[in-house]
RONULUM-880155 format. One line per 2 residues: their letters; for each residue x, y, z of C-alpha. Coordinates in Angstrom, 3 decimals, padded with zeros to 6 digits. Example, Ala and Ser with C-alpha at 12.3 -4.5 7.8 and 13.67 -1.06 7.14 Angstrom:
<sites>
AS	012.300/-004.500/007.800  013.670/-001.060/007.140
</sites>
This chain:
<sites>
MT	000.719/002.496/-067.788  001.652/006.325/-067.849
RR	003.709/008.706/-065.047  -000.140/009.914/-063.920
TI	-001.183/006.570/-063.346  001.717/005.540/-061.086
VI	001.056/008.773/-059.141  -002.045/007.883/-058.913
AS	-001.970/004.192/-057.440  001.381/005.213/-054.919
TS	-000.784/008.186/-054.005  -004.153/005.518/-053.202
VM	-002.119/002.757/-051.603  000.059/005.054/-049.016
VL	-003.701/006.718/-047.651  -004.564/003.163/-047.063
LL	-001.444/002.322/-045.133  -001.725/005.985/-043.350
TA	-005.661/004.756/-042.233  -004.416/001.755/-041.365
AG	-001.539/003.227/-039.170  -004.153/005.609/-038.095
VW	-006.080/002.681/-037.158  -003.989/000.559/-035.491
WA	-002.717/002.802/-033.230  -005.844/004.318/-031.834
QQ	-006.516/000.245/-031.291  -003.148/-000.136/-028.940
PD	-002.230/003.384/-026.758  001.220/003.156/-025.460
DK	000.171/003.055/-021.727  -001.623/-000.555/-022.583
PK	001.138/-002.834/-023.699  -000.674/-006.065/-024.920
TA	002.473/-008.322/-024.873  002.067/-011.442/-022.647
AC	005.274/-011.290/-021.343  004.303/-007.849/-019.384
PY	001.103/-007.793/-019.365  -001.446/-004.211/-018.188
PK	-003.503/-004.487/-014.771  -007.642/-005.365/-015.514
VP	-009.492/-003.229/-012.693  -013.308/-004.707/-013.756
ET	-015.891/-002.153/-014.030  -018.474/-003.749/-012.256
LS	-016.031/-004.851/-009.342  -017.771/-005.291/-006.152
LA	-016.877/-004.610/-002.783  -016.353/-007.201/-000.053
VP	-016.584/-006.597/004.102  -015.433/-008.469/007.076
DR	-018.256/-010.171/009.479  -019.209/-007.459/011.771
YD	-018.242/-009.231/014.830  -014.723/-010.351/013.501
RT	-013.516/-007.478/011.817  -009.633/-008.778/010.769
RI	-010.606/-011.395/007.935  -012.475/-010.847/005.084
AA	-012.991/-014.212/003.066  -012.383/-014.301/-000.904
PS	-015.276/-016.827/-003.063  -013.280/-019.092/-003.991
GG	-012.002/-019.942/-000.570  -009.256/-018.533/001.765
AV	-009.462/-014.739/002.567  -007.393/-011.775/003.494
TV	-006.111/-011.582/006.985  -004.593/-009.682/010.318
ID	-002.239/-012.407/011.332  -000.133/-009.956/013.504
TG	-000.241/-007.357/015.516  002.080/-005.076/018.121
FT	002.641/-001.725/019.651  004.497/000.364/022.339
QT	003.779/003.636/023.350  006.609/006.248/022.656
EN	009.237/007.680/025.122  006.803/010.798/027.026
DS	003.395/008.991/026.174  001.846/011.066/023.977
AV	001.808/008.730/021.226  001.388/005.017/019.721
SI	003.429/002.887/017.462  000.758/000.291/015.356
GA	002.179/-002.332/013.391  000.051/-004.729/011.591
VL	000.746/-007.640/009.391  -001.548/-009.120/006.438
EN	-001.743/-012.170/004.767  -003.470/-013.143/000.891
TS	-004.482/-016.901/001.605  -006.868/-016.984/-001.197
SR	-006.520/-017.422/-005.143  -007.464/-013.727/-006.058
VA	-005.930/-010.886/-005.855  -007.221/-008.531/-002.892
YR	-007.149/-004.630/-004.465  -007.543/-001.314/-001.900
TR	-008.300/-003.018/000.986  -009.214/-000.142/003.570
AF	-008.368/-000.843/007.206  -008.427/001.470/009.887
FR	-005.766/001.318/013.470  -007.559/001.475/016.949
AH	-006.430/002.067/020.149  -007.854/001.924/023.874
AA	-007.370/002.467/027.214  -007.541/-000.166/029.607
DG	-010.949/001.331/031.007  -012.090/000.686/026.866
DY	-011.661/004.863/026.448  -010.743/005.308/022.591
AL	-007.272/006.362/022.681  -006.225/007.894/019.972
DD	-006.549/012.115/018.663  -010.265/012.585/017.707
PA	-009.790/015.150/015.240  -006.613/012.768/013.014
LF	-009.143/010.272/013.121  -008.637/009.501/009.626
HY	-005.178/009.270/009.148  -005.244/006.401/011.143
HF	-007.521/004.620/007.747  -005.105/002.941/005.225
EI	-005.634/001.847/001.890  -003.349/-001.768/000.678
PI	-003.190/-001.399/-003.470  -003.054/-005.125/-004.089
IR	-001.800/-008.072/-002.089  -000.917/-010.980/-004.474
PG	-002.745/-014.700/-003.768  -000.201/-016.207/-000.686
ER	001.659/-012.839/000.117  001.530/-010.891/003.146
AV	001.171/-006.748/003.336  002.248/-004.451/006.255
VG	001.203/-001.329/008.163  001.627/000.695/010.042
TY	002.080/004.482/012.355  002.354/006.659/014.633
AS	-001.034/007.731/015.969  -000.881/010.563/018.293
LN	-003.410/010.303/021.884  -006.035/012.090/022.761
ST	-004.813/015.078/025.266  -007.998/015.664/026.927
NF	-006.557/013.643/029.964  -003.440/014.871/029.689
RR	-005.239/018.665/029.594  -006.984/017.475/032.932
TG	-004.622/015.834/034.620  -000.777/016.044/033.537
IW	-001.101/012.099/032.334  -000.963/010.842/029.076
LQ	-003.782/008.303/028.668  -001.802/004.647/028.658
VA	-002.942/002.039/025.399  -003.989/-001.347/026.720
RA	-004.757/-002.662/023.516  -004.260/-001.806/019.668
HL	-005.034/-003.510/016.556  -006.551/-002.900/012.867
DL	-009.694/-003.523/011.806  -010.564/-004.316/008.052
FR	-013.270/-002.160/006.281  -013.402/-003.464/002.963
TQ	-011.127/-005.091/-000.663  -012.178/-006.201/-003.844
WI	-011.453/-009.573/-005.210  -010.039/-009.343/-008.528
PE	-011.113/-012.404/-010.408  -008.820/-015.454/-010.752
TD	-009.169/-014.844/-014.825  -006.987/-011.342/-014.352
TG	-004.603/-012.370/-011.282  -001.750/-012.452/-013.793
TF	-002.024/-009.468/-015.086  -001.491/-007.153/-011.979
PA	002.064/-006.476/-010.595  004.517/-008.137/-008.074
IS	006.142/-005.203/-006.262  008.778/-006.650/-003.524
AQ	010.497/-004.338/-000.990  013.334/-004.932/001.823
PD	015.823/-002.448/003.863  018.346/-001.814/001.826
PT	021.117/-004.428/002.174  023.875/-002.265/001.813
QP	022.765/000.462/003.587  020.712/-001.060/006.951
PL	018.045/000.792/009.331  020.412/003.185/011.107
AE	019.473/004.739/014.821  021.368/007.351/015.702
DD	020.739/010.621/017.313  017.286/009.202/018.557
LV	016.600/009.407/014.679  015.607/006.095/012.766
TV	016.411/005.817/009.517  015.685/002.633/006.937
RL	017.092/002.753/003.239  014.712/001.021/001.078
AA	015.676/-001.445/-002.176  011.831/-002.512/-003.921
NS	011.249/-003.815/-007.263  008.006/-003.319/-009.442
NA	007.037/-005.999/-012.833  004.957/-003.712/-014.162
CR	005.404/-002.749/-017.646  005.479/001.290/-016.892
AL	005.514/002.911/-013.593  002.452/002.708/-010.989
GG	000.858/005.391/-009.089  002.762/005.201/-006.050
RG	000.583/005.298/-002.713  003.303/005.738/000.046
MS	004.877/003.331/002.225  005.032/001.365/005.286
MV	007.246/-001.036/008.039  006.473/-002.556/010.956
FR	009.318/-003.391/013.863  009.382/-006.384/015.779
NA	011.251/-007.209/018.684  014.481/-009.678/019.104
AG	011.826/-012.317/019.671  010.150/-011.142/016.846
AV	006.640/-009.993/017.903  005.745/-006.941/016.413
VG	006.027/-004.242/018.611  004.561/-001.012/016.117
GA	004.974/000.460/013.107  005.360/003.767/010.812
FD	003.905/004.819/007.639  005.427/007.593/004.887
GT	002.892/009.212/002.571  005.394/009.976/-000.578
RE	004.517/010.146/-003.908  008.147/011.294/-005.651
AD	008.303/011.200/-008.953  010.166/007.617/-010.011
FC	008.538/006.463/-006.695  006.997/002.849/-008.474
AA	009.214/002.620/-011.237  008.865/-000.254/-013.061
GD	011.929/-002.252/-012.314  014.999/-001.756/-009.613
FS	013.995/001.495/-007.571  015.257/002.987/-004.306
PR	012.907/005.731/-002.866  013.578/007.796/-000.191
AL	014.656/006.811/003.081  012.190/007.083/005.800
VF	013.212/008.727/008.795  011.691/008.918/012.203
GS	011.845/010.859/015.012  011.075/008.265/017.677
RL	013.039/005.091/018.676  010.927/002.370/020.236
PD	013.508/000.548/022.370  012.863/-002.924/021.898
AD	012.772/-002.863/018.410  015.432/-004.217/016.461
LA	016.039/-003.000/013.528  017.793/-005.170/011.704
RT	014.355/-007.340/012.155  012.499/-004.824/010.450
EV	009.488/-005.257/007.425  008.518/-003.005/004.403
NV	005.934/-002.359/001.853  006.360/-000.204/-000.660
YC	002.137/000.562/-002.481  001.471/000.756/-006.057
DV	-000.870/000.958/-007.546  -002.806/000.900/-010.800
AP	-003.656/003.875/-010.950  -002.299/006.937/-008.654
SS	-004.027/008.592/-005.293  -006.840/010.904/-005.531
GL	-004.699/013.288/-003.303  -007.931/014.286/-001.404
PP	-007.870/015.004/002.378  -008.035/011.767/004.375
GP	-012.308/011.111/005.462  -014.290/008.286/006.041
FQ	-014.402/006.824/002.858  -011.168/008.405/001.226
PV	-008.066/006.792/003.193  -004.684/008.701/003.905
N	-003.361/007.454/001.128
</sites>
């Protein structure tokens, strides 16, 4: 074989290898791992919405049995009466992932009047990205009260009832359940929640078993009293760069200026909201959650 033939043959082999590599690269984008140990979340394009029964907005049934349900709620009106802290706990008893579950907080006075500030109505519209089978999720907020009565009489409305209404969810097919990451969070055991100078500081320790960083959608907590009853909650819409990183991560501390007098901070429960896609960042509205 002549030198010219060898060169041509080598060049042909190189072209084939580069072509094959190009095909492989096109089929294997670096942001979608394919290994069984690290699956990539799958959200079907034709996923349908599920809504609650019109007479019971605390439960959305799953096609295969079970449901996502509001199992606990509680509230406390703040010391100056101008706001109310509300907390709720949801549970997914189905065999499917409840994806992007939307819910509204509502509050009423004893006479039935809506108690929350109307201009801020949609700031109490939340979306919980992922609730895996058997998991619980918490959601909370500090909500401003309607000031009409205060401007007229100098007295704030007294909240008699506060609750969380479910709006919709999307049920992921059971075959795709294993592709959705498990996100865990708790108050940092090395730095427990602290109340000092009327400020409450809660530091978190969190973990994601996802293959890559996920989209941050904020974090929520509920407060319980010494008997274990929910007495309120809070939300922080942070979207900092290292939020929802793969593996262990520590979101920035949550700091609140209104301590609930009956809250036993050692019983605080937290959730970090991580999604397979980031928030749109659009202003909250009837079809757009605050997070």
